[in-house]
C-alpha positions in Angstrom: 62.5 88.7 -146.9 65.3 91.2 -147.5 68.9 91.2 -148.4 71.4 94.2 -148.2 75.1 94.4 -149.0 77.6 96.6 -147.2 81.4 96.5 -146.6 82.0 92.8 -146.9 78.8 91.8 -145.2 75.2 90.8 -146.0 72.3 91.5 -143.7 68.5 91.4 -143.9 65.4 89.9 -142.5 64.5 86.3 -143.1 60.8 86.5 -142.3 60.9 86.7 -138.5 64.5 87.3 -137.6 67.3 89.6 -138.7 70.5 88.0 -140.0 74.0 89.0 -141.1 77.2 87.4 -142.2 80.3 87.8 -144.3 80.2 87.9 -148.1 82.8 87.7 -150.9 81.7 89.1 -154.3 83.6 88.5 -157.5 82.8 88.8 -161.2 79.5 86.9 -161.3 80.4 84.9 -158.1 79.0 85.2 -154.7 80.0 83.4 -151.5 78.2 84.0 -148.3 79.7 82.7 -145.1 78.1 81.5 -141.9 75.1 83.6 -141.0 74.0 84.6 -137.5 70.5 85.6 -136.7 68.3 86.8 -133.9 66.3 84.0 -132.2 62.7 85.3 -132.1 59.9 82.8 -132.5 57.7 83.2 -135.5 53.9 83.6 -134.7 52.7 81.9 -138.0 53.0 78.2 -138.3 55.7 77.0 -140.8 57.4 80.4 -140.9 60.5 79.2 -138.9 61.0 76.3 -141.3 60.7 78.7 -144.3 63.2 81.1 -142.8 65.6 78.3 -142.0 65.4 77.0 -145.6 66.0 80.5 -146.9 69.1 81.1 -144.8 70.5 77.7 -145.7 69.9 78.4 -149.4 71.5 81.8 -149.1 74.6 80.2 -147.5 74.9 78.0 -150.6 75.0 81.0 -153.0 77.4 80.4 -155.9 76.7 82.9 -158.6 74.6 86.0 -159.3 73.3 88.0 -162.2 70.8 90.8 -162.7 67.5 90.2 -164.5 64.7 92.2 -165.8 63.8 95.4 -163.9 67.0 95.2 -161.8 66.1 91.9 -160.1 69.0 90.2 -158.4 69.1 86.5 -159.2 71.3 84.3 -156.9 72.1 80.8 -158.0 72.4 78.4 -155.1 73.2 74.7 -154.8 69.6 73.8 -155.2 68.0 76.5 -157.4 67.6 80.3 -157.4 66.7 83.1 -155.1 65.2 86.1 -156.9 65.0 89.6 -155.2 63.0 92.4 -156.7 64.8 95.8 -156.8 63.7 98.2 -154.1 65.2 101.7 -153.6 67.3 102.1 -150.5 65.3 103.4 -147.5 66.8 106.2 -145.6 66.0 106.7 -141.9 64.2 109.8 -140.9 66.3 112.4 -139.0 66.3 111.8 -135.3 65.7 108.0 -135.6 
């Protein structure tokens, strides 16, 4: 599962599918609007349900903070989503 921010939008991969949607970021606050995603079927049993739960949780984001080692912690209506910090990947030339 990944999450990227850029120019008023979020995007990433939810397990099987890519997703994106609008985002508003304020001092410690985070609001993610309706997400759209590709509609590929997941090969592993239960992965579609897990992805759906993740996207629903992400759309209920309320607040954020940074934790140890640069982790992003997003508070949602039902709990927390915690992302480990990963350096931005650059595409190789010619890709």
